[in-house]
C-alpha positions as CSV (number, residue, x, y, z in Angstrom):
1,M,151.3,-29.4,-99.1
2,S,149.6,-26.3,-97.5
3,D,146.6,-25.2,-99.0
4,F,148.5,-21.7,-100.2
5,S,151.0,-23.6,-101.7
6,A,148.1,-25.7,-103.6
7,I,146.5,-22.4,-105.0
8,L,149.8,-20.8,-106.0
9,L,150.1,-24.1,-108.2
10,A,146.8,-24.0,-109.5
11,A,147.3,-20.2,-110.7
12,E,150.6,-21.4,-112.4
13,L,149.0,-24.4,-114.1
14,C,146.3,-22.1,-115.3
15,L,149.1,-19.6,-116.9
16,A,150.9,-22.5,-118.6
17,V,147.6,-23.8,-120.0
18,A,146.9,-20.2,-121.4
19,I,150.0,-20.1,-123.0
20,I,149.7,-23.9,-124.8
21,I,146.0,-22.3,-126.0
22,L,147.5,-19.0,-127.2
23,R,150.3,-20.9,-128.8
24,D,152.5,-18.0,-128.1
25,P,156.0,-19.3,-126.8
26,K,156.8,-15.5,-125.9
27,L,154.5,-15.9,-123.1
28,L,157.2,-18.3,-121.5
29,I,158.7,-15.4,-120.3
30,P,156.5,-13.7,-118.2
31,A,155.6,-17.2,-117.0
32,V,159.0,-17.2,-115.5
33,I,158.8,-13.9,-114.0
34,I,155.2,-14.7,-112.7
35,G,156.6,-18.4,-111.5
36,L,160.0,-17.5,-109.7
37,P,158.8,-16.1,-106.6
38,I,156.6,-19.3,-105.5
39,E,159.4,-20.6,-103.3
40,V,156.6,-21.9,-101.0
41,I,156.5,-25.9,-102.4
42,E,160.4,-26.1,-103.0
43,S,160.8,-24.6,-99.1
44,E,158.6,-27.0,-98.2
45,L,160.3,-30.4,-99.8
46,V,163.4,-29.6,-98.4
47,A,162.9,-31.6,-95.3
48,R,161.9,-34.2,-97.5
49,V,164.3,-34.6,-100.7
50,G,167.1,-32.6,-99.4
51,T,169.3,-30.2,-101.2
52,T,171.9,-32.4,-102.7
53,G,171.9,-35.0,-105.5
54,V,169.2,-35.8,-108.1
55,A,166.3,-35.2,-105.6
56,G,167.9,-31.6,-104.8
57,M,167.5,-30.9,-108.2
58,A,164.1,-32.3,-108.8
59,R,163.3,-30.1,-105.8
60,A,164.7,-27.3,-107.4
61,L,162.5,-27.8,-110.4
62,A,159.5,-27.8,-108.1
63,N,159.4,-24.0,-108.4
64,P,157.1,-23.1,-111.1
65,G,159.5,-20.4,-112.6
66,Q,162.7,-22.6,-112.9
67,L,160.3,-25.0,-114.4
68,A,159.1,-22.2,-117.2
69,M,162.9,-21.7,-117.5
70,L,163.3,-25.2,-118.6
71,A,160.5,-25.0,-121.0
72,V,161.9,-21.7,-122.7
73,I,165.1,-24.0,-123.3
74,V,163.1,-26.6,-124.9
75,V,160.6,-24.3,-127.2
76,A,163.8,-22.3,-128.5
77,I,165.7,-25.5,-129.3
78,V,162.9,-26.6,-131.1
79,R,162.0,-23.2,-133.3
80,K,165.6,-23.0,-134.3
81,R,166.2,-26.7,-134.6
82,H,167.0,-26.3,-138.5
83,D,169.6,-23.7,-137.6
84,I,170.9,-24.3,-133.9
85,R,174.1,-22.1,-134.5
86,S,171.3,-19.1,-134.8
87,L,170.2,-19.6,-131.5
88,I,173.6,-18.5,-129.7
89,P,173.4,-14.6,-129.4
90,D,176.4,-12.7,-130.8
91,S,176.9,-11.1,-127.1
92,S,180.0,-10.2,-125.3
93,L,179.3,-11.6,-122.1
94,L,179.1,-15.3,-123.4
95,V,182.7,-16.2,-123.3
96,P,183.2,-15.3,-119.6
97,L,180.0,-16.6,-118.3
98,A,181.3,-19.8,-120.2
99,A,184.8,-19.6,-118.8
100,F,183.5,-19.0,-115.2
101,F,180.6,-21.6,-115.3
102,L,183.2,-24.2,-116.5
103,L,185.1,-23.6,-113.7
104,V,182.1,-23.9,-111.1
105,F,181.5,-27.8,-112.6
106,L,185.3,-28.6,-112.6
107,S,185.4,-27.5,-109.0
108,V,183.1,-29.9,-107.9
109,T,185.3,-32.8,-108.3
110,W,187.7,-32.0,-105.4
111,S,185.1,-30.8,-103.1
112,D,185.0,-33.1,-100.2
113,S,181.4,-34.1,-100.8
114,L,181.7,-34.8,-104.1
115,R,177.9,-34.3,-104.3
116,P,177.1,-30.9,-105.7
117,N,174.0,-29.2,-104.1
118,N,171.0,-28.0,-105.9
119,S,172.6,-24.6,-106.3
120,V,175.0,-25.9,-108.7
121,L,172.6,-28.8,-110.1
122,I,170.5,-25.9,-111.5
123,L,173.2,-23.6,-113.1
124,P,172.9,-25.1,-116.4
125,V,169.3,-24.3,-116.3
126,Y,170.1,-20.5,-115.6
127,L,172.7,-20.8,-118.3
128,G,170.6,-22.2,-120.9
129,F,168.2,-19.4,-120.6
130,V,170.6,-16.6,-121.0
131,V,171.4,-18.0,-124.2
132,T,167.8,-19.1,-125.3
133,A,165.7,-16.6,-124.1
134,P,166.7,-13.7,-126.2
135,S,165.5,-15.4,-129.4
136,L,161.7,-15.2,-127.8
137,I,162.5,-11.1,-126.9
138,E,162.2,-9.9,-130.7
139,D,160.7,-6.1,-130.5
140,R,159.9,-3.7,-128.3
141,R,156.5,-5.4,-127.5
142,D,158.0,-7.9,-125.9
143,I,160.4,-5.8,-123.6
144,E,156.9,-3.9,-122.8
145,R,155.5,-7.1,-122.0
146,I,158.0,-8.3,-119.5
147,L,158.5,-5.0,-117.6
148,G,154.4,-5.2,-117.4
149,T,155.0,-8.3,-115.7
150,F,157.5,-7.1,-113.4
151,L,155.1,-4.3,-112.1
152,L,152.2,-6.8,-112.1
153,V,154.0,-9.2,-109.7
154,A,155.5,-6.5,-107.5
155,A,152.4,-5.3,-106.9
156,A,150.8,-8.6,-106.1
157,L,153.8,-9.7,-103.7
158,G,153.2,-6.3,-102.2
159,V,149.7,-7.0,-100.9
160,V,150.5,-10.5,-100.1
161,A,153.2,-9.0,-98.1
162,I,151.3,-5.9,-96.5
163,A,148.3,-8.7,-95.6
164,Q,150.8,-10.8,-93.5
165,R,152.2,-7.7,-91.3
166,L,148.6,-6.2,-90.9
167,F,146.3,-9.2,-90.8
168,G,148.7,-11.9,-90.1
169,V,147.5,-14.1,-93.0
170,F,149.6,-16.6,-95.1
171,N,152.7,-16.7,-92.4
172,W,153.8,-19.5,-93.7
173,R,157.4,-19.5,-92.3
174,G,157.0,-19.4,-88.1
175,I,160.5,-18.4,-87.5
176,L,159.9,-14.8,-89.1
177,I,157.5,-14.2,-86.0
178,Q,158.8,-12.2,-83.5
179,S,159.0,-13.1,-79.6
180,D,156.0,-10.7,-79.5
181,D,153.8,-12.6,-81.4
182,Y,152.4,-9.9,-83.7
183,S,155.4,-8.6,-85.6
184,Y,156.2,-10.5,-88.6
185,R,158.8,-9.8,-91.5
186,S,156.7,-10.3,-94.6
187,N,158.3,-12.6,-97.2
188,A,155.1,-13.2,-99.5
189,T,155.9,-16.3,-101.4
190,F,159.7,-15.4,-101.3
191,A,161.7,-17.8,-98.5
192,D,163.3,-15.2,-97.1
193,P,162.4,-11.5,-96.4
194,N,165.3,-9.8,-97.4
195,V,164.9,-11.6,-100.9
196,L,161.5,-9.8,-101.1
197,A,162.8,-6.5,-100.5
198,R,165.3,-7.0,-103.0
199,F,162.9,-7.9,-105.8
200,L,160.5,-5.0,-104.6
201,A,163.7,-2.4,-104.5
202,I,164.4,-3.4,-108.0
203,V,161.1,-3.1,-109.4
204,M,160.3,0.0,-108.0
205,S,163.1,1.6,-109.4
206,L,161.8,0.5,-112.6
207,A,158.6,2.0,-111.9
208,A,159.8,5.4,-111.1
209,G,162.3,5.1,-114.3
210,L,159.1,4.5,-116.3
211,V,157.1,7.5,-115.0
212,L,160.1,9.8,-115.5
213,S,160.8,8.8,-118.8
214,T,157.5,7.9,-121.0
215,G,155.2,9.8,-118.9
216,P,151.5,9.2,-118.5
217,R,150.8,6.2,-120.6
218,R,148.6,2.9,-119.8
219,Q,151.8,1.2,-118.5
220,T,152.8,3.9,-115.8
221,V,149.1,4.6,-114.8
222,Y,148.2,1.5,-114.6
223,L,151.3,-0.7,-113.6
224,A,154.1,1.5,-112.1
225,L,152.4,4.0,-110.6
226,P,150.3,1.5,-108.0
227,A,153.3,-0.9,-107.7
228,F,155.7,1.9,-107.1
229,A,152.9,3.0,-104.2
230,I,152.1,-0.6,-103.0
231,G,155.9,-1.5,-102.8
232,A,157.0,1.2,-100.9
233,I,154.8,-0.3,-98.0
234,A,155.7,-3.5,-98.7
235,I,159.0,-3.1,-98.6
236,V,158.9,-1.7,-95.2
237,A,156.9,-4.7,-93.9
238,T,160.0,-6.8,-94.7
239,A,162.4,-5.2,-92.1
240,S,165.0,-5.6,-94.8
241,R,167.9,-2.8,-93.6
242,S,169.6,-4.2,-96.7
243,G,166.7,-3.9,-99.2
244,W,165.9,-0.8,-97.9
245,M,169.5,0.3,-98.9
246,L,169.3,-1.6,-102.0
247,L,166.1,0.6,-103.0
248,L,167.8,3.9,-102.3
249,L,170.6,2.8,-104.4
250,C,169.1,1.3,-107.5
251,G,166.4,4.4,-107.6
252,F,169.3,6.7,-107.6
253,L,170.7,4.9,-110.3
254,V,168.1,4.7,-112.3
255,V,167.3,8.5,-112.1
256,L,170.9,9.3,-112.9
257,F,170.5,7.1,-116.3
258,S,166.9,8.0,-117.2
259,P,166.8,10.5,-120.3
260,I,165.7,13.5,-118.5
261,R,167.5,16.7,-117.8
262,R,170.5,17.4,-115.7
263,Y,168.4,20.0,-113.6
264,T,165.3,17.5,-113.3
265,K,167.7,14.9,-111.9
266,F,169.3,17.2,-109.2
267,M,165.8,18.3,-108.3
268,L,164.5,14.7,-107.6
269,T,167.5,13.5,-105.9
270,G,167.1,16.6,-103.7
271,S,163.1,15.7,-102.8
272,A,163.8,12.3,-102.4
273,V,166.8,13.0,-99.5
274,S,164.6,15.7,-98.0
275,F,161.8,13.2,-98.3
276,L,163.8,10.3,-96.5
277,V,164.9,12.6,-94.1
278,I,161.3,13.4,-92.9
279,V,160.3,9.6,-92.9
280,L,163.3,8.6,-90.9
281,T,162.6,11.4,-88.3
282,L,159.0,10.4,-87.9
283,L,160.0,6.4,-87.5
284,F,162.5,6.9,-84.6
285,A,160.2,9.1,-82.9
286,Q,157.6,6.5,-83.0
287,G,159.9,3.9,-82.3
288,G,159.2,0.1,-82.5
289,T,160.9,-2.9,-84.5
290,D,161.6,-0.9,-87.7
291,A,163.4,1.8,-85.8
292,E,165.4,-0.1,-84.0
293,R,166.5,-1.7,-87.4
294,V,167.4,1.2,-88.9
295,K,169.2,2.4,-85.9
296,S,171.9,-0.6,-86.0
297,L,172.7,0.4,-89.4
298,S,175.1,2.7,-87.1
299,T,176.7,0.0,-85.3
300,G,179.4,-0.2,-88.2
301,V,180.3,-4.3,-88.7
302,Q,178.6,-5.1,-85.7
303,V,175.2,-4.9,-88.1
304,L,176.5,-8.4,-89.8
305,G,175.9,-10.2,-86.7
306,Q,176.7,-14.0,-87.7
307,R,178.1,-13.3,-90.8
308,T,181.3,-11.9,-89.0
309,F,182.2,-15.4,-88.5
310,L,181.1,-17.1,-91.4
311,I,183.4,-14.5,-93.6
312,Q,186.3,-15.6,-91.1
313,A,185.6,-19.3,-92.0
314,A,185.7,-18.6,-95.5
315,W,189.0,-16.7,-95.2
316,E,190.5,-19.7,-93.6
317,M,189.1,-22.0,-96.3
318,Y,191.0,-19.7,-98.8
319,K,194.1,-19.4,-96.8
320,D,194.4,-23.4,-96.8
321,N,193.1,-23.8,-100.4
322,P,194.3,-20.4,-102.0
323,W,194.1,-21.2,-105.7
324,V,191.3,-23.6,-106.5
325,G,189.4,-23.2,-103.2
326,V,187.3,-26.1,-101.2
327,G,185.0,-26.7,-104.4
328,S,181.6,-25.7,-105.8
329,G,178.8,-25.9,-103.2
330,N,181.0,-27.4,-100.4
331,Y,181.4,-24.2,-98.4
332,Q,178.7,-25.1,-95.9
333,N,179.9,-28.8,-95.7
334,S,183.7,-27.7,-95.0
335,L,182.4,-25.2,-91.8
336,I,180.6,-28.0,-90.5
337,V,183.2,-30.8,-90.8
338,N,186.9,-29.1,-90.8
339,Y,185.9,-25.3,-89.4
340,H,183.4,-26.3,-86.6
341,H,185.5,-24.8,-84.2
342,I,185.0,-21.0,-85.9
343,V,181.2,-21.4,-85.2
344,P,180.1,-20.3,-81.8
345,D,177.9,-22.5,-79.8
346,W,174.9,-20.2,-79.8
347,S,174.8,-20.2,-83.7
348,P,172.8,-22.3,-85.7
349,T,173.8,-20.7,-88.9
350,S,176.1,-22.7,-91.1
351,L,175.0,-20.7,-94.7
352,S,177.3,-18.2,-96.0
353,H,175.5,-15.1,-96.3
354,T,178.4,-13.2,-98.3
355,S,178.6,-13.9,-101.8
356,F,182.2,-13.0,-102.4
357,A,183.2,-14.9,-99.2
358,T,181.6,-17.9,-100.8
359,L,183.5,-17.7,-104.0
360,L,186.8,-17.2,-102.2
361,A,186.3,-19.8,-100.0
362,E,184.8,-22.4,-102.9
363,L,186.6,-21.1,-105.9
364,G,190.1,-19.6,-104.8
365,T,192.3,-16.8,-106.7
366,I,191.1,-18.2,-109.7
367,G,187.5,-17.9,-109.4
368,I,187.8,-14.5,-108.2
369,V,189.9,-13.5,-111.2
370,L,187.2,-15.0,-113.5
371,F,184.5,-13.5,-111.8
372,G,186.2,-10.2,-111.8
373,F,186.5,-10.1,-115.5
374,L,183.0,-11.2,-115.8
375,V,181.6,-8.5,-113.7
376,V,184.2,-5.8,-115.8
377,R,182.9,-7.2,-119.1
378,I,179.4,-7.0,-117.8
379,G,180.1,-3.3,-116.8
380,I,181.8,-2.2,-120.2
381,A,178.7,-4.0,-122.1
382,V,176.1,-1.9,-120.3
383,V,177.9,1.2,-120.6
384,S,178.8,0.4,-124.5
385,V,174.7,-0.2,-125.1
386,Y,173.6,2.8,-123.3
387,W,175.5,5.0,-125.0
388,G,175.6,3.0,-128.5
389,T,172.0,4.1,-128.7
390,K,170.2,7.8,-128.7
391,D,166.5,6.0,-128.2
392,R,165.0,7.1,-124.8
393,F,163.3,3.8,-123.8
394,T,166.6,1.6,-124.7
395,R,168.6,4.0,-122.5
396,L,166.3,3.7,-119.8
397,V,165.9,-0.4,-120.0
398,T,169.5,-0.5,-120.2
399,G,170.4,1.8,-117.1
400,W,167.6,-0.2,-115.2
401,L,169.4,-3.4,-116.1
402,G,172.5,-2.3,-115.2
403,A,171.6,-0.8,-111.8
404,S,169.8,-3.8,-110.9
405,L,172.5,-6.2,-111.6
406,F,175.0,-4.0,-109.6
407,G,172.1,-3.8,-106.8
408,I,172.0,-7.5,-106.7
409,L,176.2,-7.7,-106.6
410,L,175.8,-5.7,-103.4
411,H,172.8,-7.1,-102.0
412,S,174.7,-10.4,-101.8
413,Q,177.4,-9.4,-99.8
414,S,174.9,-9.2,-97.0
415,E,172.4,-11.4,-98.0
416,G,174.3,-14.1,-100.1
417,R,172.3,-15.8,-103.0
418,L,173.9,-14.2,-106.0
419,F,174.3,-16.9,-108.8
420,E,171.3,-18.7,-106.6
421,E,169.3,-15.6,-107.5
422,P,167.1,-16.2,-110.3
423,Y,166.3,-13.0,-111.3
424,L,169.7,-12.2,-111.9
425,W,169.6,-14.6,-115.0
426,V,166.4,-13.3,-115.9
427,L,167.7,-9.7,-116.2
428,L,171.3,-11.0,-118.2
429,A,168.8,-12.4,-120.6
430,I,166.8,-9.4,-121.0
431,F,170.2,-7.7,-121.2
432,I,171.9,-10.0,-124.0
433,A,168.2,-9.2,-125.9
434,V,168.8,-5.4,-126.0
435,E,172.4,-5.7,-126.5
436,T,172.3,-8.1,-129.7
437,H,169.3,-6.7,-130.8
438,P,169.6,-5.0,-134.8
439,A,167.8,-2.0,-134.0
440,L,170.4,-0.7,-131.4
441,A,172.6,2.3,-132.9
442,L,175.6,0.7,-131.8
443,R,175.2,-2.6,-133.9
444,T,173.9,-0.9,-136.6
445,A,177.0,1.3,-137.0
446,R,179.2,-1.8,-136.7
447,T,177.3,-3.7,-139.8
448,R,176.6,-0.9,-142.2
449,P,177.6,-1.9,-145.4
450,A,181.1,0.5,-146.8
451,S,179.4,0.8,-150.3
452,V,176.2,2.3,-149.3
453,P,176.4,5.9,-150.9
454,A,176.4,9.3,-148.4
455,S,172.7,10.0,-149.4
456,A,171.4,6.5,-148.7
457,R,173.5,6.8,-145.4
458,E,171.5,9.9,-144.4
459,G,168.2,8.2,-145.5
460,V,169.0,5.4,-143.0
461,R,169.8,7.8,-140.2
462,A,166.4,9.7,-140.5
463,A,164.0,6.4,-140.7
464,P,162.9,5.5,-137.3
465,A,164.9,2.3,-136.4
466,P,162.4,-1.1,-135.8
467,G,162.2,-3.1,-132.8
468,L,162.9,-1.3,-129.6
469,A,163.6,2.0,-131.1
470,A,159.8,3.1,-131.0
471,P,159.0,6.8,-131.4
472,A,160.1,8.9,-128.1
473,Y,157.5,9.7,-125.6
474,P,157.8,13.1,-123.6
475,A,158.9,13.2,-120.2
476,A,156.8,13.4,-117.5
477,T,158.3,17.0,-116.7
478,G,157.6,18.1,-120.3
479,E,161.3,18.9,-120.6
480,Q,163.1,18.5,-123.7
481,P,165.4,15.3,-124.0
482,A,169.2,16.1,-122.6
483,R,171.6,15.8,-125.6
């Protein structure tokens, strides 16, 4: 284990000790967010323990964040041990999630290797976290603490990424050093710079939404603004084309869903487009590696590079196994054993970089249908929760969660890592907590007793809702919220 890995592990252990001393299990969720980017340790263990079987599962749990996920499950079960049924949230997403997971686990039985890799073995931990974590998110203070942790982690990772690019420190993945020996694609503590760019894009859009919707508060001044400023530099240091596109997409969607007036949204969008044009003009005038990577976006399908033959291999697997695919986690093994003739001699790549192609090859038509049902159900739930409440903060959080989930789905089509992305499950857990919270207007309307007199109902509407529905803060623009 490197000295850098030892420092990160020691920091996570200090956080775990602090949680034990404070005796606040709700701090486990921030611990998950802090620990998930630390992929250094599990990356260094690949050569020793592999990626399949029990050893692969142990390697996955070497990530402090995933270990904290397991702790969340255990603590939540212990807290609700006298009423386990109350631990299961009344969410519209549980049935499609359970159906899809059941297919994933069953499809291991008809894979060639019959040995699921760690990406499949860790899925029960993710599912258990999604079910149990909402029980630890009970009010708006918990949500704000989680959002603040996202901002703090993004700022810290951004500093590390900038240091990697400018000063050559913490360059723990030699493969990211280009042939000129000084141009480094920053990855901070993530294993891949594209995944770092994905995380930064999601958190930067959150920071922008908080600034626009909640105004000058301590969270925006001391966390959101620094996270956005540092992240803007760090995401350039990743040299991730897909990450840059994801930032534009998530930023646009968060502004679109933010509870501010339409005129302000149009002005912000126009200003952002103008700023982007200026930045691209200066970048092309300067030249260099980043400019060439941006120019490569205009080459169409050629920008996929090695992904074109990987997609072709997935299509061949699907044609040979159209209904149930080749089995969960069996894409790489099938490519190497049965479809190696599709791989060019010059390419060492055998991992799929397109999540849809992976699902098509491994789970077939049945898997695609269930996956489509899951995506549609999530979309409907996000829209229902967004329009089911008039609370500004709840709308902001819901809009950000919807934009982030959609962004991860699209980003995984060029970089892979959809269900293997742990932050996908963190976002889903937060959304289920918001969806099932009794303070939301949609839930309150459904559960209001019919026998309540009209005068009493008016009193209920006038009273401030508990939990997430805290008093609205004025918009940063000084305008009244749109009705």
